[in-house]
Phi, psi and omega in degrees: 000311178246155182289325183260130182270326180252112185261354179161190179231156180223154183265149175205144176287140181300158179298126178224114179063239182272352179274104183267134185298317184296328179291327178288335180280324185298132180097351177293140182245132178247141176249117185234143177287139179294335177297322179285324182288323184250004180053049180219106185293342179293340181260020186292344179280353180262133175246132180250132175259130179236137184245138178285121180258325184210153179238127178234101183067238178263007181253136176255129178269122185258154176229156180296134182234343180165172180216149182210171175249150178290152184295320183295325178293317181295318180293328180291338181275333186279124179223173177280164172063030174213160180261144172259131178241122181237144177217151178220154182208145173258132178219156183248126179283168183293338179262015169096005177277135174259121188238137174251125182245139178243138180236147178225143178211159182230140178285154178228159179293149176287162179298137181062028180280135179265325181303142186284328185254161177220068179270134177272147176286161184297325179292322178292319178299318179296319180294319179292320179298323178296321177297318180300308184296323179296317181292318181293322177297319179297315181294318185287328187262351187277347182210189178276180183297321181300312180293327178295314180297318178301318181291321179297325183279318189258318187284139179278070184297320180300318179295322179295318179295317180298322179293318180293325184276350185296337177289337180270307177201140180300131185232145177226170175047054180267124183223153164280103190288319187209147175226130178239137171269108184278318185218137179247150174288175179301136185300128180233108185294327181293320179295320179294319178295325177299318178302310185288322179290326178296326178290327180285335182295133181294139180288147179281106182253011179079184180242156183295143179273129180286135177290146181289150185290321187272073177268153180280140180283152178079184180229166180121333173080006179261144176270000000 
């Protein structure tokens, strides 16, 4: 799911009497930048929350717990003379996770617009919000949590919503602002191990193409 497998270290008091160290670790939530997880500075405005589900020796197995945007990115999008449209929806993945997703978008001036402001009417905002919730519900319910997280990170869901809403009112800077995991199914260690082992498996990148034998001598490309 992510490019980096080890995102950091955490402190814990050693096991003493009935206080077991691994029990104290379970449930801890870490907030990590997506830029560090995927080694891509363009994604530095995304924050990923990961929760410790299981402890194996000195390794903690993490699971997705939520996603957010940095405050500076959010503040850079908010300006005067435009409308903010926000929508949220609760959806259940195929593997039993209940997830709440929040979406944000901003109106933009139409092409060749002379008017200084670009405020959407309340009916237009409602129609765009309906498009947002429909798209987020479709994304959230069609697969398991793993496929949802992959789609949130890689797929341009915001651009798709903006394209669908452009018939109602021109929209820009549409993002899935926040994702919360509200409810988790009963803990299954085999499913969690499958997640981690699937990430370790090498991706199928095909095989190298052999160069053809009858190459031209010299350089320059002229016959």
